[in-house]
Steps between C-alpha positions, in 0.01 A plus 500: 500500500605859451542677833339838561326496161224716650752770599467803271862503379496129418163523325619792286826326410323179399234688305769690308694182416197292404454740207844408365419150382327172570822351636462719810153361568632145450784568743272656763249213469776245546618683813145516639453125448840386626424492874805720572511864608632745239558872548523789257765771539303821447807722534654381172408638158496154345300205632702318766369195678634304796376197690488440875618140511805357677795344315746296707384672819528855363256741328488462122710780342375425147311767309327537164541835327289576194573792271476587133821520298298658220130567466408143407792306650441406863791366701459257788809533720571278801754605760601452861530796730863533609592423859769771479360845588492748207620235253344477156673171414227252429455134427260535207330349198242637262322479171368749246157360419447441128129576545262652754330163538736233641380146552350415837778244546759780483320706762485198735874447448567864594303466824665167588843653436420792730358269769818292488711806585635492141637150537705404191314170462167689472623758246279522190707410195423821311654728764832666412782638717570809291319775312629743238353794699490633857253374755324794669545537875 
């Protein structure tokens, strides 16, 4: 489920992003039906999502960041928040979506990858380690 989805800032953020493509609705539905607690970072310009599960006795540091590289090219970027204060070094993977309508299987893989704390054995095969452009902060 998505935590605090009735809070004004979260509602506005989700409403804004739902307009950007059906893949957002698929992702949000998958989170709602997963049985885990997801949260939305309302302070970021892009859509950033975290999950409140525990990995090896510690809070999951994995995040999904969604932004548009160009008007019709959404990017799904997975990263772990650094344990070093003020560091921007990140363990990360991502994919530029070829369409605004990914298969449901892909969306489930994204959620499972996030829930695993970005475990290498759960990484969707289409995710890449590098991009030919900067990832926004």
